[in-house]
NUKE-751697 format. One record per residue (C-alpha): residue number from 0; residue in three letters; x, y, z. Coordinates in nm, 2 decimals. Each point is the difference from the previous one (the first is absolute). Last residue first. Layout:
<rs>
<r seq="NUM" type="Ala" x="X" y="Y" z="Z"/>
...
</rs>
This chain:
<rs>
<r seq="318" type="Leu" x="0.47" y="-0.16" z="2.88"/>
<r seq="317" type="Trp" x="-0.01" y="0.33" z="-0.20"/>
<r seq="316" type="Tyr" x="0.35" y="0.16" z="-0.06"/>
<r seq="315" type="Glu" x="0.05" y="0.38" z="-0.02"/>
<r seq="314" type="Ala" x="0.28" y="0.07" z="-0.24"/>
<r seq="313" type="Thr" x="0.36" y="0.12" z="-0.02"/>
<r seq="312" type="Pro" x="0.27" y="-0.01" z="-0.25"/>
<r seq="311" type="Arg" x="-0.24" y="-0.07" z="-0.30"/>
<r seq="310" type="Leu" x="-0.01" y="-0.25" z="-0.28"/>
<r seq="309" type="His" x="0.30" y="-0.20" z="0.12"/>
<r seq="308" type="Leu" x="-0.08" y="-0.28" z="-0.25"/>
<r seq="307" type="Pro" x="0.13" y="-0.30" z="0.22"/>
<r seq="306" type="Ser" x="-0.10" y="0.13" z="0.25"/>
<r seq="305" type="Leu" x="-0.29" y="0.23" z="0.08"/>
<r seq="304" type="Pro" x="-0.11" y="-0.15" z="0.32"/>
<r seq="303" type="Gln" x="-0.36" y="-0.13" z="0.02"/>
<r seq="302" type="Asp" x="-0.36" y="0.12" z="0.01"/>
<r seq="301" type="Met" x="0.05" y="0.34" z="-0.15"/>
<r seq="300" type="Ser" x="-0.23" y="0.31" z="0.01"/>
<r seq="299" type="Val" x="-0.21" y="0.16" z="-0.26"/>
<r seq="298" type="Thr" x="-0.27" y="0.26" z="0.03"/>
<r seq="297" type="Asp" x="0.21" y="0.31" z="-0.02"/>
<r seq="296" type="Thr" x="-0.06" y="0.02" z="-0.38"/>
<r seq="295" type="Gly" x="0.38" y="0.07" z="-0.05"/>
<r seq="294" type="Trp" x="0.07" y="-0.35" z="0.12"/>
<r seq="293" type="Leu" x="-0.18" y="-0.14" z="-0.30"/>
<r seq="292" type="Ala" x="0.23" y="0.18" z="-0.23"/>
<r seq="291" type="Glu" x="0.31" y="-0.08" z="0.20"/>
<r seq="290" type="Thr" x="-0.08" y="-0.37" z="0.01"/>
<r seq="289" type="Val" x="-0.09" y="-0.02" z="-0.37"/>
<r seq="288" type="Ala" x="0.32" y="0.18" z="-0.09"/>
<r seq="287" type="Glu" x="0.22" y="-0.23" z="0.21"/>
<r seq="286" type="Ala" x="-0.16" y="-0.31" z="-0.14"/>
<r seq="285" type="Phe" x="0.04" y="0.14" z="-0.36"/>
<r seq="284" type="Ala" x="0.36" y="0.09" z="0.06"/>
<r seq="283" type="Asp" x="0.08" y="-0.34" z="0.14"/>
<r seq="282" type="Val" x="-0.17" y="-0.18" z="-0.30"/>
<r seq="281" type="Ala" x="0.22" y="0.23" z="-0.23"/>
<r seq="280" type="Ala" x="0.32" y="-0.08" z="0.19"/>
<r seq="279" type="Asp" x="-0.05" y="-0.37" z="-0.03"/>
<r seq="278" type="Arg" x="-0.22" y="-0.28" z="0.15"/>
<r seq="277" type="His" x="-0.07" y="-0.29" z="-0.23"/>
<r seq="276" type="Gly" x="0.09" y="-0.29" z="0.21"/>
<r seq="275" type="Gln" x="-0.36" y="-0.06" z="0.11"/>
<r seq="274" type="Arg" x="-0.24" y="0.21" z="-0.20"/>
<r seq="273" type="Trp" x="-0.10" y="0.33" z="0.16"/>
<r seq="272" type="Ala" x="-0.22" y="0.12" z="0.28"/>
<r seq="271" type="Val" x="-0.07" y="0.34" z="0.15"/>
<r seq="270" type="Ser" x="-0.19" y="-0.07" z="0.31"/>
<r seq="269" type="His" x="-0.35" y="0.12" z="0.10"/>
<r seq="268" type="Arg" x="-0.22" y="-0.03" z="0.30"/>
<r seq="267" type="Trp" x="-0.34" y="0.17" z="-0.03"/>
<r seq="266" type="Ala" x="-0.13" y="0.08" z="0.34"/>
<r seq="265" type="Leu" x="-0.29" y="-0.10" z="0.22"/>
<r seq="264" type="Pro" x="-0.03" y="0.00" z="0.38"/>
<r seq="263" type="Thr" x="0.10" y="0.36" z="0.06"/>
<r seq="262" type="Gly" x="-0.13" y="-0.01" z="0.36"/>
<r seq="261" type="Ala" x="-0.30" y="0.22" z="-0.09"/>
<r seq="260" type="Leu" x="-0.02" y="0.04" z="-0.38"/>
<r seq="259" type="His" x="0.08" y="0.35" z="-0.12"/>
<r seq="258" type="Arg" x="-0.28" y="0.18" z="-0.19"/>
<r seq="257" type="Trp" x="-0.01" y="0.11" z="-0.37"/>
<r seq="256" type="Ile" x="-0.31" y="0.20" z="-0.11"/>
<r seq="255" type="Ile" x="-0.25" y="-0.02" z="-0.29"/>
<r seq="254" type="Gln" x="-0.27" y="0.27" z="-0.05"/>
<r seq="253" type="Pro" x="0.22" y="0.28" z="-0.12"/>
<r seq="252" type="His" x="0.16" y="-0.23" z="-0.27"/>
<r seq="251" type="Pro" x="0.38" y="-0.01" z="-0.04"/>
<r seq="250" type="Pro" x="0.13" y="-0.02" z="-0.37"/>
<r seq="249" type="Ala" x="0.13" y="-0.25" z="0.06"/>
<r seq="248" type="Pro" x="-0.08" y="-0.31" z="0.19"/>
<r seq="247" type="Gln" x="0.21" y="-0.02" z="0.32"/>
<r seq="246" type="Thr" x="0.34" y="-0.12" z="-0.06"/>
<r seq="245" type="Asp" x="0.22" y="0.20" z="0.25"/>
<r seq="244" type="Arg" x="-0.22" y="-0.08" z="0.31"/>
<r seq="243" type="Pro" x="0.03" y="-0.37" z="-0.07"/>
<r seq="242" type="Ser" x="-0.33" y="-0.15" z="-0.10"/>
<r seq="241" type="Phe" x="-0.28" y="-0.22" z="0.12"/>
<r seq="240" type="Ala" x="-0.34" y="0.02" z="-0.14"/>
<r seq="239" type="Val" x="-0.35" y="0.06" z="0.13"/>
<r seq="238" type="Ala" x="-0.34" y="-0.08" z="-0.13"/>
<r seq="237" type="Gln" x="-0.37" y="0.07" z="0.08"/>
<r seq="236" type="Ser" x="-0.09" y="0.10" z="-0.35"/>
<r seq="235" type="Ser" x="0.02" y="0.29" z="-0.25"/>
<r seq="234" type="Leu" x="0.29" y="0.21" z="0.13"/>
<r seq="233" type="Ile" x="0.24" y="-0.29" z="0.10"/>
<r seq="232" type="Leu" x="-0.08" y="-0.19" z="-0.32"/>
<r seq="231" type="Gly" x="0.06" y="0.30" z="-0.21"/>
<r seq="230" type="Arg" x="0.33" y="0.07" z="0.16"/>
<r seq="229" type="Ile" x="0.12" y="-0.35" z="-0.06"/>
<r seq="228" type="Phe" x="-0.10" y="0.04" z="-0.36"/>
<r seq="227" type="Ser" x="0.19" y="0.33" z="-0.03"/>
<r seq="226" type="Pro" x="0.31" y="-0.15" z="0.16"/>
<r seq="225" type="Ser" x="0.00" y="-0.29" z="-0.24"/>
<r seq="224" type="Gln" x="0.07" y="-0.33" z="0.19"/>
<r seq="223" type="Gly" x="-0.34" y="-0.15" z="0.10"/>
<r seq="222" type="His" x="-0.13" y="-0.32" z="0.16"/>
<r seq="221" type="Arg" x="-0.30" y="0.02" z="0.23"/>
<r seq="220" type="Val" x="0.01" y="-0.21" z="0.31"/>
<r seq="219" type="Ala" x="-0.34" y="-0.03" z="0.17"/>
<r seq="218" type="Thr" x="-0.14" y="0.05" z="0.34"/>
<r seq="217" type="Pro" x="0.36" y="0.05" z="0.11"/>
<r seq="216" type="Thr" x="0.11" y="-0.19" z="0.32"/>
<r seq="215" type="Tyr" x="0.15" y="0.25" z="0.24"/>
<r seq="214" type="Gly" x="0.07" y="-0.09" z="0.36"/>
<r seq="213" type="Asn" x="0.38" y="0.02" z="0.02"/>
<r seq="212" type="Arg" x="0.05" y="-0.37" z="-0.07"/>
<r seq="211" type="Ala" x="-0.23" y="0.03" z="-0.30"/>
<r seq="210" type="Cys" x="0.19" y="0.29" z="-0.15"/>
<r seq="209" type="Thr" x="0.34" y="-0.19" z="0.05"/>
<r seq="208" type="Thr" x="-0.16" y="-0.29" z="-0.20"/>
<r seq="207" type="Leu" x="-0.11" y="0.22" z="-0.27"/>
<r seq="206" type="Leu" x="0.35" y="0.15" z="-0.04"/>
<r seq="205" type="Glu" x="0.17" y="-0.34" z="0.01"/>
<r seq="204" type="Asp" x="-0.24" y="-0.14" z="-0.27"/>
<r seq="203" type="His" x="0.08" y="0.29" z="-0.24"/>
<r seq="202" type="Leu" x="0.37" y="-0.02" z="0.07"/>
<r seq="201" type="Ala" x="0.02" y="-0.36" z="-0.07"/>
<r seq="200" type="Pro" x="-0.20" y="0.02" z="-0.32"/>
<r seq="199" type="Ala" x="0.19" y="0.31" z="-0.16"/>
<r seq="198" type="Asp" x="-0.15" y="0.11" z="-0.32"/>
<r seq="197" type="Ala" x="-0.23" y="-0.31" z="-0.03"/>
<r seq="196" type="Arg" x="-0.19" y="0.14" z="0.31"/>
<r seq="195" type="Pro" x="-0.12" y="0.31" z="-0.19"/>
<r seq="194" type="Phe" x="0.08" y="0.32" z="0.19"/>
<r seq="193" type="Leu" x="-0.23" y="0.08" z="0.29"/>
<r seq="192" type="Val" x="-0.32" y="0.22" z="0.04"/>
<r seq="191" type="Leu" x="-0.14" y="-0.10" z="0.34"/>
<r seq="190" type="Asp" x="-0.38" y="-0.01" z="0.06"/>
<r seq="189" type="His" x="-0.13" y="0.15" z="0.32"/>
<r seq="188" type="Gly" x="-0.19" y="-0.13" z="0.30"/>
<r seq="187" type="Thr" x="0.29" y="0.00" z="0.23"/>
<r seq="186" type="Leu" x="0.24" y="0.28" z="-0.07"/>
<r seq="185" type="Ala" x="0.03" y="0.10" z="0.36"/>
<r seq="184" type="Ala" x="0.16" y="-0.34" z="0.07"/>
<r seq="183" type="Leu" x="0.30" y="0.11" z="-0.18"/>
<r seq="182" type="Pro" x="0.06" y="0.27" z="0.26"/>
<r seq="181" type="Val" x="0.03" y="0.35" z="-0.15"/>
<r seq="180" type="Asp" x="0.26" y="0.24" z="0.15"/>
<r seq="179" type="Thr" x="-0.09" y="0.37" z="-0.03"/>
<r seq="178" type="Leu" x="-0.38" y="-0.07" z="0.03"/>
<r seq="177" type="Gln" x="-0.28" y="0.20" z="-0.16"/>
<r seq="176" type="Ala" x="0.04" y="-0.19" z="-0.32"/>
<r seq="175" type="Ala" x="-0.10" y="-0.32" z="0.19"/>
<r seq="174" type="Pro" x="-0.37" y="0.11" z="-0.02"/>
<r seq="173" type="His" x="0.01" y="0.02" z="-0.39"/>
<r seq="172" type="Asp" x="-0.09" y="0.34" z="-0.12"/>
<r seq="171" type="His" x="0.33" y="0.08" z="-0.15"/>
<r seq="170" type="Arg" x="-0.02" y="-0.33" z="-0.21"/>
<r seq="169" type="Leu" x="0.29" y="-0.24" z="0.06"/>
<r seq="168" type="Leu" x="0.36" y="-0.07" z="-0.09"/>
<r seq="167" type="Val" x="0.18" y="-0.20" z="0.28"/>
<r seq="166" type="Gly" x="0.36" y="0.01" z="0.10"/>
<r seq="165" type="Leu" x="0.30" y="-0.23" z="-0.10"/>
<r seq="164" type="Glu" x="0.35" y="0.03" z="0.13"/>
<r seq="163" type="Arg" x="0.27" y="-0.05" z="-0.25"/>
<r seq="162" type="Arg" x="0.27" y="-0.25" z="0.10"/>
<r seq="161" type="Leu" x="0.32" y="-0.05" z="-0.20"/>
<r seq="160" type="Leu" x="0.18" y="-0.34" z="0.05"/>
<r seq="159" type="Pro" x="0.37" y="0.03" z="-0.09"/>
<r seq="158" type="Gly" x="0.11" y="-0.16" z="-0.33"/>
<r seq="157" type="Ile" x="-0.11" y="-0.32" z="-0.17"/>
<r seq="156" type="Glu" x="0.17" y="-0.29" z="-0.18"/>
<r seq="155" type="Leu" x="-0.22" y="-0.21" z="-0.23"/>
<r seq="154" type="Gly" x="-0.01" y="-0.37" z="-0.11"/>
<r seq="153" type="Ser" x="-0.29" y="-0.07" z="0.24"/>
<r seq="152" type="Val" x="-0.15" y="0.34" z="0.12"/>
<r seq="151" type="Asp" x="-0.36" y="-0.14" z="0.04"/>
<r seq="150" type="Cys" x="-0.20" y="0.29" z="0.13"/>
<r seq="149" type="Pro" x="-0.09" y="0.16" z="0.34"/>
<r seq="148" type="His" x="0.09" y="0.28" z="-0.07"/>
<r seq="147" type="His" x="-0.04" y="0.25" z="-0.29"/>
<r seq="146" type="Val" x="0.26" y="0.02" z="-0.27"/>
<r seq="145" type="Leu" x="0.21" y="0.28" z="-0.13"/>
<r seq="144" type="Gly" x="0.19" y="-0.11" z="-0.31"/>
<r seq="143" type="Val" x="0.33" y="-0.10" z="-0.16"/>
<r seq="142" type="Asp" x="0.12" y="-0.18" z="-0.31"/>
<r seq="141" type="Leu" x="-0.32" y="-0.10" z="-0.17"/>
<r seq="140" type="Ala" x="-0.05" y="-0.22" z="-0.31"/>
<r seq="139" type="Gly" x="0.19" y="-0.31" z="0.13"/>
<r seq="138" type="Ala" x="-0.32" y="-0.21" z="-0.03"/>
<r seq="137" type="Gly" x="-0.02" y="-0.06" z="0.38"/>
<r seq="136" type="Phe" x="0.07" y="0.37" z="0.07"/>
<r seq="135" type="Arg" x="-0.29" y="0.08" z="-0.24"/>
<r seq="134" type="Asp" x="-0.24" y="-0.22" z="0.19"/>
<r seq="133" type="Leu" x="0.11" y="0.14" z="0.33"/>
<r seq="132" type="Gln" x="-0.05" y="0.35" z="-0.13"/>
<r seq="131" type="Gln" x="-0.36" y="-0.08" z="-0.12"/>
<r seq="130" type="Ala" x="-0.09" y="-0.14" z="0.34"/>
<r seq="129" type="Thr" x="0.14" y="0.30" z="0.18"/>
<r seq="128" type="Thr" x="-0.20" y="0.24" z="-0.22"/>
<r seq="127" type="Leu" x="0.18" y="0.16" z="-0.29"/>
<r seq="126" type="Glu" x="0.05" y="0.37" z="-0.11"/>
<r seq="125" type="His" x="0.31" y="-0.02" z="-0.22"/>
<r seq="124" type="Leu" x="0.32" y="0.20" z="-0.01"/>
<r seq="123" type="Glu" x="0.26" y="-0.05" z="-0.28"/>
<r seq="122" type="Leu" x="0.30" y="0.18" z="0.15"/>
<r seq="121" type="Glu" x="0.29" y="0.07" z="-0.25"/>
<r seq="120" type="Thr" x="0.33" y="0.00" z="0.19"/>
<r seq="119" type="Gly" x="0.29" y="0.24" z="-0.05"/>
<r seq="118" type="Ala" x="-0.13" y="0.26" z="0.24"/>
<r seq="117" type="Gln" x="-0.01" y="-0.25" z="0.29"/>
<r seq="116" type="Arg" x="-0.02" y="0.20" z="0.33"/>
<r seq="115" type="Asp" x="-0.15" y="0.33" z="-0.14"/>
<r seq="114" type="Ala" x="-0.24" y="-0.17" z="-0.24"/>
<r seq="113" type="Phe" x="-0.11" y="-0.22" z="0.29"/>
<r seq="112" type="Asp" x="-0.08" y="0.30" z="0.21"/>
<r seq="111" type="Ala" x="-0.20" y="0.16" z="-0.27"/>
<r seq="110" type="Leu" x="-0.19" y="-0.31" z="-0.07"/>
<r seq="109" type="Leu" x="-0.07" y="-0.06" z="0.36"/>
<r seq="108" type="Ala" x="-0.12" y="0.35" z="0.07"/>
<r seq="107" type="Ala" x="-0.25" y="-0.02" z="-0.29"/>
<r seq="106" type="Ile" x="-0.13" y="-0.35" z="0.12"/>
<r seq="105" type="Thr" x="-0.05" y="0.14" z="0.35"/>
<r seq="104" type="Glu" x="-0.20" y="0.30" z="-0.13"/>
<r seq="103" type="Gly" x="-0.20" y="-0.24" z="-0.21"/>
<r seq="102" type="Ser" x="-0.10" y="-0.21" z="0.30"/>
<r seq="101" type="Val" x="0.09" y="-0.37" z="0.04"/>
<r seq="100" type="Asp" x="-0.31" y="-0.20" z="0.03"/>
<r seq="99" type="Pro" x="0.02" y="-0.16" z="-0.35"/>
<r seq="98" type="Pro" x="0.31" y="-0.21" z="0.10"/>
<r seq="97" type="Leu" x="0.34" y="0.11" z="-0.14"/>
<r seq="96" type="Ala" x="0.21" y="-0.18" z="-0.27"/>
<r seq="95" type="Ala" x="0.35" y="0.00" z="-0.15"/>
<r seq="94" type="Arg" x="0.17" y="-0.12" z="-0.31"/>
<r seq="93" type="Leu" x="0.35" y="0.15" z="0.01"/>
<r seq="92" type="Leu" x="0.17" y="0.07" z="-0.34"/>
<r seq="91" type="Gly" x="0.37" y="0.05" z="-0.07"/>
<r seq="90" type="Ser" x="0.26" y="0.06" z="0.27"/>
<r seq="89" type="Glu" x="0.23" y="0.20" z="-0.23"/>
<r seq="88" type="Gly" x="0.36" y="-0.10" z="-0.09"/>
<r seq="87" type="Asp" x="-0.03" y="0.01" z="-0.37"/>
<r seq="86" type="Arg" x="-0.06" y="-0.38" z="-0.02"/>
<r seq="85" type="Ile" x="-0.29" y="0.04" z="0.24"/>
<r seq="84" type="Arg" x="-0.15" y="0.28" z="-0.21"/>
<r seq="83" type="Arg" x="0.05" y="-0.22" z="-0.32"/>
<r seq="82" type="Ala" x="-0.17" y="-0.29" z="0.17"/>
<r seq="81" type="Thr" x="-0.30" y="0.22" z="0.09"/>
<r seq="80" type="Ala" x="-0.02" y="0.11" z="-0.36"/>
<r seq="79" type="Leu" x="0.02" y="-0.36" z="-0.12"/>
<r seq="78" type="Leu" x="-0.29" y="-0.09" z="0.22"/>
<r seq="77" type="Ala" x="-0.20" y="0.28" z="-0.12"/>
<r seq="76" type="Glu" x="0.06" y="-0.09" z="-0.36"/>
<r seq="75" type="Ser" x="-0.10" y="-0.36" z="0.08"/>
<r seq="74" type="Arg" x="-0.32" y="0.13" z="0.16"/>
<r seq="73" type="Thr" x="-0.08" y="0.20" z="-0.32"/>
<r seq="72" type="Leu" x="0.07" y="-0.30" z="-0.22"/>
<r seq="71" type="Ile" x="-0.22" y="-0.23" z="0.20"/>
<r seq="70" type="Glu" x="-0.28" y="0.25" z="0.00"/>
<r seq="69" type="Arg" x="0.02" y="0.04" z="-0.38"/>
<r seq="68" type="Ala" x="-0.02" y="-0.38" z="-0.05"/>
<r seq="67" type="Glu" x="-0.30" y="-0.01" z="0.24"/>
<r seq="66" type="Ala" x="-0.18" y="0.27" z="-0.21"/>
<r seq="65" type="Leu" x="0.08" y="-0.19" z="-0.33"/>
<r seq="64" type="Leu" x="-0.10" y="-0.35" z="0.11"/>
<r seq="63" type="Leu" x="-0.38" y="0.04" z="-0.06"/>
<r seq="62" type="Thr" x="0.07" y="0.18" z="-0.33"/>
<r seq="61" type="Gly" x="0.22" y="-0.28" z="-0.11"/>
<r seq="60" type="Gly" x="-0.27" y="-0.25" z="0.07"/>
<r seq="59" type="His" x="-0.25" y="0.20" z="-0.20"/>
<r seq="58" type="Thr" x="0.25" y="0.01" z="-0.28"/>
<r seq="57" type="Ile" x="0.22" y="0.30" z="-0.10"/>
<r seq="56" type="Thr" x="-0.03" y="0.10" z="-0.37"/>
<r seq="55" type="Val" x="0.30" y="0.03" z="-0.23"/>
<r seq="54" type="His" x="-0.07" y="0.14" z="-0.34"/>
<r seq="53" type="Arg" x="0.15" y="0.01" z="-0.35"/>
<r seq="52" type="Ser" x="0.11" y="-0.36" z="-0.10"/>
<r seq="51" type="Ser" x="-0.23" y="-0.14" z="0.27"/>
<r seq="50" type="Arg" x="0.06" y="-0.09" z="0.36"/>
<r seq="49" type="Glu" x="-0.24" y="-0.08" z="0.28"/>
<r seq="48" type="Phe" x="0.19" y="0.06" z="0.33"/>
<r seq="47" type="Leu" x="0.03" y="-0.15" z="0.34"/>
<r seq="46" type="Arg" x="-0.06" y="-0.37" z="-0.06"/>
<r seq="45" type="Ile" x="-0.01" y="-0.21" z="0.31"/>
<r seq="44" type="Gly" x="0.22" y="-0.26" z="0.15"/>
<r seq="43" type="Leu" x="0.20" y="0.23" z="0.22"/>
<r seq="42" type="Glu" x="0.34" y="-0.14" z="-0.09"/>
<r seq="41" type="Arg" x="-0.10" y="-0.04" z="-0.37"/>
<r seq="40" type="Glu" x="-0.14" y="0.35" z="-0.03"/>
<r seq="39" type="Leu" x="0.31" y="0.14" z="0.17"/>
<r seq="38" type="Arg" x="0.22" y="-0.19" z="-0.25"/>
<r seq="37" type="Gln" x="-0.21" y="0.14" z="-0.29"/>
<r seq="36" type="Ile" x="0.03" y="0.35" z="0.12"/>
<r seq="35" type="Arg" x="0.38" y="-0.04" z="0.04"/>
<r seq="34" type="Gln" x="0.02" y="-0.13" z="-0.35"/>
<r seq="33" type="Ser" x="-0.19" y="0.29" z="-0.14"/>
<r seq="32" type="Leu" x="0.23" y="0.25" z="0.18"/>
<r seq="31" type="Pro" x="0.32" y="-0.18" z="-0.13"/>
<r seq="30" type="Pro" x="-0.15" y="0.03" z="-0.36"/>
<r seq="29" type="Gln" x="-0.09" y="0.37" z="0.04"/>
<r seq="28" type="Gly" x="0.35" y="0.11" z="0.09"/>
<r seq="27" type="Met" x="0.07" y="0.18" z="0.34"/>
<r seq="26" type="Gly" x="0.00" y="0.35" z="0.14"/>
<r seq="25" type="Leu" x="-0.31" y="-0.06" z="0.21"/>
<r seq="24" type="Arg" x="-0.19" y="0.29" z="-0.17"/>
<r seq="23" type="Ala" x="0.12" y="-0.11" z="-0.34"/>
<r seq="22" type="Ala" x="-0.12" y="-0.35" z="0.07"/>
<r seq="21" type="Ala" x="-0.34" y="0.11" z="0.11"/>
<r seq="20" type="Arg" x="-0.03" y="0.22" z="-0.31"/>
<r seq="19" type="Gly" x="0.08" y="-0.30" z="-0.23"/>
<r seq="18" type="Phe" x="-0.22" y="-0.24" z="0.20"/>
<r seq="17" type="His" x="-0.31" y="0.21" z="-0.03"/>
<r seq="16" type="Ser" x="-0.29" y="0.04" z="0.25"/>
<r seq="15" type="Glu" x="0.22" y="0.27" z="0.18"/>
<r seq="14" type="Glu" x="-0.13" y="-0.05" z="0.35"/>
<r seq="13" type="Ala" x="-0.04" y="-0.39" z="-0.03"/>
<r seq="12" type="Val" x="0.33" y="-0.04" z="-0.18"/>
<r seq="11" type="Ala" x="0.18" y="0.20" z="0.28"/>
<r seq="10" type="Val" x="-0.18" y="-0.18" z="0.28"/>
<r seq="9" type="Phe" x="0.10" y="-0.34" z="-0.14"/>
<r seq="8" type="Cys" x="0.36" y="0.10" z="-0.07"/>
<r seq="7" type="Arg" x="0.03" y="0.13" z="0.36"/>
<r seq="6" type="Leu" x="-0.16" y="-0.32" z="0.12"/>
<r seq="5" type="His" x="0.27" y="-0.21" z="-0.18"/>
<r seq="4" type="Gly" x="0.28" y="0.21" z="0.15"/>
<r seq="3" type="Leu" x="-0.16" y="-0.05" z="0.35"/>
<r seq="2" type="Leu" x="-0.04" y="-0.37" z="-0.06"/>
<r seq="1" type="Asp" x="0.35" y="-0.07" z="-0.12"/>
<r seq="0" type="Met" x="-0.06" y="-0.38" z="-0.05"/>
</rs>
């Protein structure tokens, strides 16, 4: 059965409420249109329209299917558009993702850099946690992303490891605010605002373990992601949060300050990841743009040599 063709007929009749007008819109005769609708009804096992000599009325079942039919047609058109771009020598569509902790300035720099590197590629960028990215990679619905480590990279290839040092956000009147470098143990007695564990379970557990090893066990762990929500918890309760310098909650608040952690015990560790065997010029361009954009924040260093992507000719390595 030509499902897409039958769905186009279904949507046209539903929108026109008339077989003659729908047939004219589709550029076909009315009898073939009626036959297509009947075949679709037999295939689906439900009646889509109530017919009379003068009127066509969509059934309750047809109404429930209409939105999904439109969505299928829209997605099929997007697929065909991508195929045309590929056929015409363009790179098509790159489905990419970044985690929520990447700053707006970094995203803007990334988009501009990618457009310069890969002008013929449409970048479909999503904000997704590591867990959400891994789910989409598994479903074949994501081409490339920036993931937090540690995580399960089975079935993926990854680029160089990027390290973003974490500092602590706390109230200006916190005793540790007077320090240039804050030991984790100085946060004892305070709650910790942290991303939900489901977003990146291994990273969540690793971070709390590192805190405990360095003398800080939070009184309670409060989960939050929105900058304004995190800011509110810090202001209204005995809570602190960890953040790279470049992604402090914005707009800044005069009563919240960022301080470096003594010994730099905590960091976000990222890698650009893509599906195994699906690396191409667009994936490389995204990986390079991500690295350059993050590097521009002056808070990122690399944990391993740059090959095979050769993202930068020189780098400081963390061992």
